[in-house]
N, C-alpha and C positions, 0 to 999 in steps of 0.2 A: 436367530436372523434367518429370514427366508431368503433362499437363493437368488430369486427374483430382484430382491434389493441390491445386491451385488453390482449389477451394472449402473445403477441409480447412483449409488455412491461413489463408484470411479466416475462417473461423469462430473458430480458435484465438486469431487476433488480435482479432477482434470481442469475443470475452467479456471480457476484461478493461478493454477502451475503453468499453464500454457501461456497464458497472457504473461506472466514473470519471466518464462523462459524466453519468450519473445523479446522483452524488453531486456533482459540481461544479454542476449545476442546482440543486439542493435547498440548496447551501452558498452559492450566490451573495448572497442577501438578508444573511447574516449577515457577510459581509465587509467591506460598507460600514458597518454598523453596529457591531454587538458587537466583531468582531474589531480594527478601527481603535481602539477605544477602550481595548484592552488595554495595558500597558507592554510593548511589544516590544523584543527586543535589536536592538544596532547589527549585528550580522551576519545578521540576517534579510533574505533577497533580496527584490527587489520583487514585488509579487502576480503581475505577467505572466509572471514566469520559473516559476511553478508548473505553468501548463497546458501549456507545451510540454516540460517535462521529464517530466511524468507521463505525457503522450501517448506521448514515445518509450520509456519504461521499459515502459508496458503493452503497445505494439506489440512490444517485445523479448522481454517476458515470454511473450505470446502466442505468438510465433513459437518461443520456446526450447521451450515446451509442446508444440507439434507436432513440433519434431524429437524430443522425447523419446517422444512418442505413437507416432510413425513407426519409431523406431529400436528402441525397447522392446517392439514389439509390442501396444500399446494397453493396454487395462485387463486384458486376459488374459494379459499377458507381464510382463516384468521392469519395465515402465514403470508398473505398478498403483501401488506403494508411491510413487515419485517424484510422480506425479499426483495422489494423495490429499493428498501434502503439498502440492502445489501449490494444491489446492482449499482446503486449511487458511489458506496463507497468502494467498490472495486474499479469502476471506471477512473474515480479520483487517485487509487492506488497505481493505476496503469499509467496515468497521466504524469504523475510526477516526475518520472524518470525521462521522458523526452523535454520535459521544462528544464529540467537542472542539467543533463548530460548532453543533449544534444542542441538545445538552445541557449544553454550556460546563462540562463535566468534565475541566479541565486534569489534576488528578491522575491520573484514571482514564484519560485518554486517553494520558498518558504511560507508564503501566503497560502499557496495551494496546499503544503504539509498540515497547516492549522485547520483548513477545511476537512482535508482527510481524517485527522485526529477527531474532529467533532463528528465526522460521518461515520467513524468507526465505534464511538462512544454511542451513538444514537443507535447504531446497529446492533451492537452488544446488549444494550438496555432492552431494545423491541424482541431481539432473540430471546432474551430470559423470561420473556411472558409467554413465550410459546414452548420453550425448553429450556430448563435452567442450565444444562450441561453446555448448550450451544450458546448461552450468555457468559458463561464462564470462560470459554474457549477464547472470548473477543478480550479478556483482560490483558494476557501477555502481549497480544497483538496492540492494544491501546497504550501499552507500556514501551513497546518499542517504537510507535508512530511519534510518540510524546519525546523519547529520546531522540529519534531521527529528525524531529521538527527542531529541538535544541541544537542538534550537530548543524543543520542546514542554517539556523540563525547565526552560529558563530562563524561559520564558513563565508556567510554573505557579509558580515561585519568586519571580517579578518583580511577580506579581499576587496575592499572599496574601488581599485582600479580594474578590476574586473567589471564591476556593476557601472562604474563610470562610463567605461568604453561601451557598453549595451545601452546605457541611458541616453549616450550622446548619440547613437546611432539611430535610436528610435525617435530622438527629438529632432533630429536632422531630417526624418522622412516625411 
């Protein structure tokens, strides 16, 4: 690897990490309060698991985006479509946190999580057409997003009073 590639790799990895860190910072107060008050399923991992899992996934997806950008000729080459998909899934990834933790929208965060999982699958598939390793990196990310969608769905179903409050407020507006 050439030294001139190192800043590009760092930038590619930093992009998803910074978004994740910002969301984590904004979410922290909600975890100790609102989130702990929810009826949570038994298969939910402990809170400390989320930060290292998301950090490793963000590092992986960032590096994968670099590989696709490098091997696909950047935004002017065959990487253009896959990188646009990457941007879409990254925006969906970042959007889930405020929908769930700040707005307390259990139903809509679940719907959003399904869109995210679909975008992750599409991005991984598109990445694999440019760089196989980049596509493979998205497999654990897709698995985690699928698990997170299941977790979100069960939280939604186990907390009907939370959903009813939100729906009553929105219907009354």
